[in-house]
C-alpha positions in Angstrom: -17.9 -2.3 10.1 -17.3 1.3 9.4 -18.7 3.1 6.4 -16.4 5.4 4.6 -18.3 8.7 4.2 -19.5 9.6 0.7 -18.9 6.1 -0.6 -20.5 2.7 -0.4 -17.3 1.2 1.0 -17.2 -0.4 4.5 -14.1 -1.5 6.4 -13.6 -3.3 9.7 -12.0 -1.3 12.5 -8.8 -3.3 12.0 -6.8 -3.8 8.8 -3.7 -5.6 7.6 -0.5 -3.7 8.0 2.0 -4.6 5.4 5.3 -3.1 6.6 6.9 -6.5 6.1 4.9 -7.6 3.1 7.6 -6.2 0.8 10.1 -8.8 1.8 9.1 -11.4 -0.8 6.3 -11.8 -3.4 5.4 -15.2 -1.9 5.1 -13.8 1.6 2.8 -11.0 0.3 0.6 -13.4 -1.7 0.2 -15.8 1.2 -0.4 -13.0 3.8 -2.9 -11.1 1.7 -4.7 -14.2 0.5 -5.1 -15.5 4.0 -6.3 -12.1 5.2 -9.0 -11.8 2.5 -10.1 -15.4 3.0 -10.7 -14.6 6.7 -13.0 -11.7 5.7 -10.5 -8.8 5.8 -10.7 -6.0 3.2 -8.6 -3.1 4.5 -4.9 -3.2 3.5 -2.5 -0.5 4.8 0.9 0.2 3.3 3.2 3.1 2.7 5.6 4.1 0.0 8.5 4.0 2.6 7.9 0.5 3.8 10.9 -1.7 2.8 13.0 1.3 1.8 15.7 -0.1 4.0 16.4 -2.8 1.3 19.1 -1.2 -0.9 17.7 -0.2 -4.3 14.1 -0.9 -3.4 12.5 2.5 -2.9 8.7 2.0 -2.9 9.0 -1.8 -2.9 6.2 -2.5 -0.4 3.6 -0.7 -2.5 4.8 -2.5 -5.6 4.7 -5.9 -4.0 1.3 -5.3 -2.4 -0.1 -4.0 -5.7 1.4 -6.9 -7.7 0.0 -9.4 -5.1 -3.5 -7.9 -5.4 -3.3 -8.1 -9.2 -2.0 -11.7 -9.2 -4.7 -12.8 -6.7 -7.4 -11.0 -8.7 -8.9 -9.3 -5.6 -8.7 -5.6 -6.4 -12.5 -5.3 -6.2 -12.6 -7.0 -2.8 -10.2 -4.7 -0.9 -9.8 -1.1 0.2 -6.2 0.1 0.0 -4.9 2.6 2.4 -1.5 4.2 2.0 0.4 7.2 3.3 2.3 10.0 1.6 4.2 13.0 2.5 7.5 11.3 3.1 10.1 13.7 1.8 13.2 12.7 0.0 15.6 13.4 2.8 18.7 13.1 0.5 18.1 16.8 -0.3 16.9 17.9 3.1 13.3 18.0 4.2 11.8 19.8 1.2 8.0 19.2 1.3 7.0 21.6 -1.4 4.0 20.7 -3.5 5.9 19.5 -6.6 8.0 17.1 -4.5 4.7 15.7 -3.0 3.0 15.2 -6.3 5.5 12.9 -7.8 5.4 10.4 -5.0 1.6 10.5 -5.0 1.5 9.6 -8.7 4.0 6.8 -8.0 1.7 5.4 -5.3 -1.2 5.2 -7.8 1.0 3.6 -10.4 2.3 1.0 -7.9 -1.3 -0.2 -7.2 -2.3 -0.3 -10.8 -5.2 2.0 -10.1 
């Protein structure tokens, strides 16, 4: 186990990647439930996972966040996500205001 500096959190050197967890709620529930039952606690996602599904921007984080809430395991896991994915519909503008909005959306998706 690896201790996260300046916290009492520990994580294994491997976590659950959820690029495909946004496909269905049932899949996410089953996958995350099994992972936690086997002793896992580090779940990795990103706001852009599942963005290839039309009309589903941010779906993976929503589905993972909802699964965690339904399963009642928020206190048992460490969530890891990634940001900095610019809205490419207007070019690659990565100015601070454009980064802040997605960061707030990530926190909202996880219910934290």
